[in-house]
C-alpha positions as CSV (number, residue, x, y, z in Angstrom):
1,M,-0.1,0.2,0.3
2,N,1.3,3.7,-1.3
3,Q,1.7,6.4,1.7
4,S,-0.8,8.4,0.5
5,A,-2.9,5.3,1.1
6,L,-1.8,4.8,4.4
7,T,-1.8,8.6,4.7
8,R,-6.2,8.8,4.1
9,R,-6.0,6.1,6.4
10,F,-4.2,6.7,9.1
11,L,-5.5,10.6,9.4
12,P,-9.4,9.8,10.5
13,V,-8.1,7.8,13.2
14,M,-5.8,11.1,14.6
15,S,-8.5,13.1,14.2
16,F,-10.9,10.7,15.8
17,I,-8.8,10.6,18.4
18,I,-8.4,14.1,19.2
19,A,-11.6,15.2,19.1
20,L,-11.9,12.6,21.9
21,S,-9.4,13.7,23.9
22,F,-11.2,17.6,22.8
23,N,-14.6,16.4,24.1
24,L,-13.4,14.7,27.4
25,S,-11.1,17.6,28.6
26,A,-14.3,20.0,27.5
27,Q,-16.1,18.0,30.9
28,K,-13.4,19.1,33.0
29,G,-15.2,22.4,35.1
30,F,-14.0,25.8,34.8
31,R,-13.9,28.9,37.2
32,Q,-17.0,31.0,37.4
33,D,-17.8,33.9,38.0
34,S,-21.0,33.5,40.4
35,V,-19.8,33.0,44.3
36,N,-21.8,30.6,46.7
37,V,-21.4,31.4,50.3
38,A,-22.4,27.3,51.7
39,D,-19.3,26.1,49.2
40,S,-16.9,28.8,49.5
41,V,-15.1,30.4,52.0
42,W,-13.3,34.7,52.1
43,I,-9.1,34.3,52.0
44,D,-8.0,37.2,53.8
45,R,-3.9,36.0,53.3
46,I,-2.1,33.2,52.4
47,E,0.8,32.1,54.0
48,I,3.4,29.6,52.6
49,S,5.5,28.2,54.2
50,K,8.5,24.8,54.4
51,N,9.5,25.9,50.3
52,W,13.2,26.9,51.5
53,I,14.7,27.1,48.4
54,T,10.9,27.9,45.8
55,W,10.0,31.4,45.6
56,D,6.6,32.5,46.5
57,L,5.8,33.9,43.4
58,I,6.2,30.5,41.2
59,I,3.6,28.6,44.2
60,K,1.5,31.2,44.0
61,N,1.0,31.5,40.1
62,E,-0.5,28.0,40.4
63,L,-3.3,28.7,42.8
64,L,-7.2,29.8,40.8
65,F,-7.7,32.8,43.4
66,G,-5.8,35.2,44.9
67,E,-6.0,37.5,48.5
68,K,-9.4,38.8,49.5
69,E,-11.7,36.9,47.4
70,W,-14.5,34.3,48.0
71,V,-13.1,31.2,46.8
72,R,-14.9,27.9,46.7
73,F,-13.3,24.5,48.3
74,G,-13.3,22.6,44.9
75,E,-10.5,25.8,43.8
76,I,-8.7,25.2,46.7
77,D,-8.2,21.8,46.1
78,T,-7.5,22.3,42.2
79,S,-4.7,24.5,42.9
80,M,-3.2,22.0,45.5
81,N,-3.2,19.5,42.7
82,K,-1.6,22.5,40.8
83,V,1.3,22.7,42.9
84,W,2.0,18.9,43.6
85,N,1.9,19.0,39.3
86,I,5.2,21.5,39.4
87,G,7.0,18.0,40.7
88,N,9.2,20.5,43.4
89,F,7.6,18.9,46.3
90,A,8.3,15.9,48.9
91,D,4.6,17.0,50.4
92,V,1.9,19.9,49.3
93,D,-0.6,20.3,52.4
94,Y,-2.9,23.0,53.0
95,S,-5.4,24.9,56.2
96,L,-8.0,27.5,56.9
97,E,-7.1,29.6,60.2
98,T,-8.8,32.1,61.5
99,G,-7.3,35.4,63.7
100,P,-7.7,38.8,64.0
101,E,-6.6,39.2,60.2
102,G,-9.2,37.5,59.2
103,N,-8.8,34.0,57.4
104,I,-5.8,33.2,56.8
105,L,-4.7,29.9,54.2
106,K,-2.4,28.2,55.2
107,I,-0.2,26.4,52.1
108,T,3.0,23.5,53.2
109,A,5.0,23.1,50.5
110,L,7.8,21.0,51.5
111,D,10.8,21.5,48.7
112,A,12.8,18.9,47.9
113,V,16.1,19.1,46.9
114,K,16.4,19.6,42.9
115,F,20.0,19.9,42.5
116,Y,21.1,16.6,42.3
117,P,24.3,14.7,40.2
118,L,23.2,13.0,37.2
119,F,24.0,9.3,37.6
120,T,21.7,7.1,35.8
121,I,21.8,3.4,34.7
122,D,19.7,1.8,33.3
123,H,21.0,-2.1,32.8
124,S,20.3,-5.5,31.6
125,S,22.8,-6.8,29.3
126,E,26.2,-5.7,27.5
127,N,24.1,-5.6,24.5
128,D,21.6,-3.2,26.2
129,Y,22.4,0.0,28.7
130,N,22.2,3.4,29.0
131,Y,24.4,5.3,31.1
132,R,24.1,8.9,32.3
133,L,26.7,11.3,34.4
134,G,26.3,15.1,34.9
135,A,24.7,17.5,37.4
136,G,21.0,19.2,36.8
137,D,19.3,21.7,38.9
138,D,15.0,21.1,38.4
139,N,14.6,23.9,40.3
140,F,17.4,26.4,39.8
141,L,17.9,29.4,42.4
142,G,14.2,28.5,43.5
143,S,12.8,30.1,39.8
144,N,11.3,26.1,38.6
145,M,13.9,26.2,35.8
146,K,15.9,23.6,34.0
147,L,19.6,23.0,33.8
148,K,21.3,20.3,33.0
149,I,24.9,18.8,31.6
150,A,25.0,15.4,30.7
151,W,27.4,12.8,29.2
152,E,25.9,10.1,27.7
153,K,26.8,6.6,26.9
154,N,24.7,2.8,25.8
155,P,26.3,0.5,23.1
156,N,25.5,2.6,20.0
157,G,27.2,6.0,20.7
158,V,28.1,8.4,23.4
159,K,27.0,12.0,23.8
160,W,27.1,16.0,26.1
161,D,23.8,17.5,26.4
162,F,23.1,21.1,27.8
163,S,19.4,22.3,28.1
164,L,18.1,25.1,30.0
165,G,14.6,25.6,30.7
166,L,12.7,28.4,31.1
167,P,8.6,27.3,33.6
168,R,5.5,28.9,32.4
169,Q,5.1,30.0,36.0
170,L,8.0,33.0,35.1
171,L,7.2,33.8,31.3
172,Y,4.5,36.0,29.3
173,K,1.0,33.7,28.5
174,N,1.6,31.0,30.1
175,M,4.3,29.5,27.8
176,T,7.7,27.5,28.5
177,T,10.6,27.3,26.5
178,R,14.1,25.5,26.6
179,V,17.0,25.7,25.0
180,G,20.5,23.2,24.5
181,F,22.9,21.4,22.2
182,A,23.6,18.2,22.1
183,R,26.9,16.6,20.6
184,G,28.5,13.0,20.0
185,N,28.1,9.9,17.3
186,E,25.6,7.3,17.8
187,T,25.1,3.7,15.0
188,K,22.1,2.9,14.4
189,I,21.1,-0.6,14.3
190,F,18.6,-2.9,13.0
191,L,18.6,-6.2,14.5
192,D,16.6,-9.2,13.0
193,R,16.2,-12.4,16.2
194,V,15.9,-15.1,14.6
195,I,15.0,-18.5,17.1
196,N,17.2,-22.1,16.6
197,I,15.5,-25.0,17.5
198,A,17.6,-27.7,18.5
199,D,17.0,-31.0,20.5
200,G,13.9,-29.4,21.7
201,E,16.0,-26.0,22.7
202,K,15.0,-22.8,21.8
203,T,17.8,-20.2,21.2
204,A,18.2,-16.7,19.4
205,T,20.6,-15.3,17.1
206,Y,20.6,-11.8,16.3
207,N,21.4,-10.9,12.5
208,T,22.1,-7.1,11.7
209,L,20.1,-5.8,8.9
210,M,22.1,-2.4,9.1
211,L,24.2,0.3,10.5
212,A,24.2,3.6,10.7
213,P,27.5,5.0,12.1
214,Y,27.9,8.9,12.3
215,D,28.9,11.7,14.6
216,K,26.1,14.3,15.1
217,T,25.1,18.2,16.0
218,E,22.4,19.8,17.5
219,F,21.5,22.6,18.2
220,Y,17.4,23.0,19.4
221,A,14.7,24.9,20.9
222,E,11.6,24.7,22.3
223,I,8.6,26.7,23.0
224,G,5.5,25.3,24.5
225,N,1.6,26.5,26.0
226,P,0.8,23.9,28.6
227,W,-3.0,25.8,29.0
228,H,-3.9,22.1,30.2
229,L,-2.3,22.3,33.0
230,D,-4.7,25.5,34.3
231,Y,-7.9,22.5,34.0
232,Q,-8.7,24.4,30.9
233,Y,-9.0,23.2,27.1
234,R,-7.3,26.1,24.9
235,F,-5.7,24.9,21.4
236,S,-2.8,26.4,22.1
237,P,0.0,23.9,20.5
238,D,3.8,23.4,21.1
239,L,6.1,24.4,18.5
240,A,10.1,22.5,18.2
241,L,12.9,24.2,16.3
242,R,16.2,21.1,16.0
243,Y,19.4,21.8,13.5
244,M,20.4,18.5,13.2
245,R,24.1,17.9,11.2
246,H,25.3,14.1,11.0
247,Q,28.4,13.2,9.6
248,V,28.8,9.4,8.4
249,N,32.1,8.4,10.5
250,Y,33.0,4.5,9.0
251,D,36.0,4.5,12.4
252,L,32.2,4.1,14.7
253,L,32.8,0.8,13.7
254,D,34.7,-2.5,14.5
255,Q,35.8,-4.8,11.7
256,E,33.8,-7.3,12.3
257,Q,30.7,-4.6,12.6
258,L,32.4,-3.4,9.1
259,D,32.8,-7.5,7.3
260,L,28.7,-6.9,7.6
261,G,28.6,-4.0,5.4
262,V,27.0,-0.9,5.7
263,E,23.6,0.6,4.1
264,V,23.5,4.2,4.1
265,P,23.4,6.3,1.1
266,A,24.9,9.6,2.0
267,E,28.2,10.3,3.8
268,S,26.6,13.7,5.9
269,Y,22.9,14.5,6.6
270,T,21.7,18.0,7.5
271,F,18.2,18.8,8.7
272,L,16.2,21.7,9.7
273,D,13.6,19.6,11.9
274,M,10.6,21.2,13.0
275,T,7.6,19.6,14.9
276,I,4.5,20.8,16.4
277,S,2.1,18.9,18.7
278,E,-1.0,19.5,20.7
279,S,-2.0,17.9,23.6
280,V,-4.9,17.4,26.1
281,G,-6.2,16.1,30.1
282,T,-3.6,16.0,32.9
283,V,-2.2,14.0,34.8
284,N,-2.5,14.9,38.7
285,K,0.7,13.5,40.6
286,K,1.4,13.5,44.1
287,R,5.3,12.2,44.2
288,H,5.1,9.1,41.7
289,R,1.1,8.3,41.5
290,K,-0.3,9.6,38.7
291,D,-3.9,10.3,38.4
292,G,-5.7,11.3,34.8
293,Y,-5.2,11.7,31.2
294,T,-2.9,13.0,28.3
295,A,-2.9,12.6,25.3
296,V,-0.6,14.6,22.0
297,A,-0.7,14.9,18.6
298,S,2.4,16.2,16.7
299,Y,2.8,16.8,13.4
300,G,7.5,16.4,12.1
301,L,8.6,18.2,8.9
302,S,12.4,16.8,8.6
303,L,13.6,19.5,5.9
304,G,16.6,18.5,4.0
305,L,19.2,20.9,3.0
306,A,22.4,20.5,1.6
307,D,20.8,17.8,-1.0
308,T,19.3,15.9,2.4
309,E,16.1,14.2,1.7
310,T,13.0,15.7,3.4
311,Y,10.8,13.3,5.5
312,Q,7.6,13.6,7.3
313,T,6.7,12.1,11.1
314,V,3.6,11.5,12.8
315,N,3.1,10.9,16.0
316,L,0.2,10.0,18.5
317,N,0.7,9.5,22.4
318,G,-1.9,9.3,25.2
319,E,-1.6,7.4,29.2
320,Y,-4.2,7.2,31.2
321,H,-3.9,6.9,35.2
322,K,-6.5,5.5,37.3
323,T,-5.6,5.7,41.2
324,L,-8.2,3.5,42.8
325,T,-6.9,3.6,46.2
326,N,-3.7,4.7,48.3
327,I,-2.6,1.3,47.3
328,I,-3.7,0.3,44.2
329,Q,-3.2,2.2,40.8
330,F,-4.4,1.3,37.2
331,S,-1.9,3.2,34.5
332,G,-1.5,2.0,30.7
333,W,0.0,3.9,27.3
334,M,0.5,4.0,23.8
335,R,2.2,5.3,21.2
336,T,2.8,5.1,17.6
337,G,3.5,6.6,14.4
338,F,4.1,7.0,11.1
339,T,7.4,8.6,8.7
340,T,7.8,8.4,4.9
341,A,12.0,8.4,5.8
342,T,13.2,5.5,4.2
343,D,16.9,5.2,5.5
344,Q,18.0,5.1,8.9
345,Y,15.5,7.7,10.0
346,R,13.3,5.1,10.3
347,F,11.7,4.7,13.4
348,I,14.1,2.3,15.8
349,K,12.5,1.3,19.2
350,G,13.5,-0.5,22.4
351,S,13.8,-1.5,25.8
352,S,12.2,1.6,26.7
353,D,9.0,0.8,24.7
354,V,9.0,-3.4,25.3
355,L,10.5,-4.0,27.9
356,G,13.2,-6.8,27.5
357,I,14.4,-6.4,23.3
358,R,17.3,-5.3,22.4
359,T,17.4,-1.2,20.9
360,G,16.8,-2.1,16.9
361,E,14.2,-5.8,17.3
362,I,11.9,-2.7,16.8
363,F,12.0,-0.5,13.7
364,G,10.1,0.8,10.7
365,Q,8.3,3.3,9.0
366,A,5.5,2.2,11.5
367,Y,5.3,1.3,15.0
368,Y,3.3,1.2,18.4
369,A,4.0,-0.2,21.6
370,A,1.5,-0.2,24.3
371,Y,1.8,-0.8,28.5
372,A,-1.2,-1.6,30.8
373,G,-0.3,-2.2,34.5
374,A,-1.8,-2.9,38.1
375,H,0.3,-0.8,40.4
376,F,0.9,-1.0,44.3
377,T,1.9,1.3,47.3
378,W,2.8,-0.1,49.9
379,L,4.5,3.3,51.7
380,N,4.1,6.1,50.5
381,T,5.7,9.0,52.4
382,K,8.0,12.1,51.8
383,W,10.6,10.0,53.1
384,I,10.4,6.9,50.9
385,S,8.4,5.0,49.0
386,L,8.1,1.8,47.6
387,E,5.7,0.1,44.8
388,N,6.1,-2.5,42.7
389,A,3.6,-3.4,39.7
390,Y,2.4,-6.5,37.5
391,F,2.3,-5.5,33.6
392,V,2.3,-6.3,30.3
393,N,4.3,-4.7,27.7
394,L,3.9,-5.2,23.9
395,G,4.7,-3.6,20.3
396,N,5.8,-3.8,16.8
397,G,7.2,-2.2,14.1
398,S,7.1,-2.1,9.9
399,D,7.0,-0.3,6.8
400,H,3.9,-0.5,6.5
401,Y,1.7,0.0,9.3
402,L,-1.7,-2.3,8.3
403,Q,0.9,-5.1,7.9
404,M,2.2,-4.3,11.2
405,L,-1.4,-4.3,12.8
406,A,-1.6,-7.9,11.1
407,D,1.7,-9.5,12.6
408,Q,2.2,-10.9,15.8
409,P,3.5,-8.1,18.1
410,M,6.4,-8.6,20.5
411,L,5.4,-9.3,23.7
412,A,6.8,-9.2,27.8
413,L,4.9,-9.8,30.6
414,G,6.6,-8.7,34.2
415,T,6.9,-7.4,37.4
416,F,8.9,-4.0,38.7
417,L,9.3,-3.1,42.0
418,E,11.0,0.7,43.2
419,I,11.8,2.6,45.5
420,Q,12.0,6.1,45.8
421,F,13.1,9.2,48.6
422,P,10.6,12.1,48.0
423,I,12.7,13.7,50.4
424,A,15.7,14.1,47.9
425,P,14.6,12.5,44.6
426,I,18.4,12.4,43.5
427,A,17.9,8.3,42.9
428,V,15.4,6.3,41.8
429,F,16.1,2.3,42.0
430,R,13.6,0.2,40.5
431,F,14.4,-3.4,39.3
432,S,12.0,-5.6,36.6
433,F,11.9,-9.0,36.1
434,M,9.9,-9.8,32.6
435,Y,9.8,-12.5,29.6
436,A,9.7,-11.8,26.3
437,G,10.7,-14.8,24.5
438,S,13.6,-16.8,23.9
439,G,16.7,-14.7,23.2
440,S,14.9,-11.6,25.5
441,E,16.6,-9.7,28.0
442,W,15.2,-10.9,31.8
443,F,16.0,-8.3,33.8
444,K,16.6,-4.4,33.8
445,F,18.3,-2.1,36.4
446,N,17.4,1.2,36.8
447,I,18.8,4.2,38.3
448,K,17.1,8.0,37.7
């Protein structure tokens, strides 16, 4: 089936998902001017404590009200959710007190330590790992700015990355922005797992179908409009720009890889990548617990420069979380995409999409991945939290979207145990155990 036919089939699905998400979002409540004194309280003053670094301004900008106003109790609860969603606090609470100065709303927002040495380990085998070292501050000088410099290494390459993000609380009309620079190298590998049966025993070998080694230099800038965080939907798409220059470098390959043959048609690739995306829905976060949904649609144009071929990409992402009790939470997500790229810029996916598989086992012009899990929180305090989950994770990739849906997906079943320290979230420890078929990775350890 040609690309135009796929596009005709794909766009109605995307339109339906966006329309459905819009309708769901439109059902969310919003503040009205009328006041019912029975379910409201007059606020004379707002006091904020325990935020030993975060500016009061950052917190007050998340409130749906100010001083000297009638405020509905529902607005107070929603405002507390918004403060939680900033992500900088180990605990958020409030109380109402009456004194000589009138009604005082006292907000407790206990700052977590958001400056940290960046030390990330994502490991299951010598063929599937990701290490990151560096430093970051997700609340730079208490302003909610995000500053990060990192060195990253995986089996397919290494890179340096620097970024600075400004939050919506400090910018005009609720927008956010982020700028950054990345430099390093990468070898894109497409793999085919072959199962061999001998004497009733299954063994797996991996055939390398394509190798694309290159040095890369990238500059990027992003402008966001997260109006959905105000619990009201407005059409406010985000824009991302990225300049990419990739230079093929055969020195990145060893002799064994060179003997396989390298299917790269050009020596250099230069793109100006422009992506526009729109999201609806809100996921409320209290420490590691989540409740709510989001749906995101994006369109990307990778404009080829200097004789580089242009291609386009469409992505759809959605997630849903439902907190049933203080212990039980259901979580699910789904991702899918289609690109017109026919070379190494096709999708390439690994264990971050389907646990247990190696990076490169899912590849092609189209892909999808999905996850569903029951999460159980056995301990949840501002000092430590303990969660374990049981999940099913699946996905597939192909150069033909409909054929991909007809093929049997790669499937993983498993469980994980996660330990966090909300007051000082320098490290999150996760131990995952899964089975994704013969030859797959069965264990994964994350520090993030």
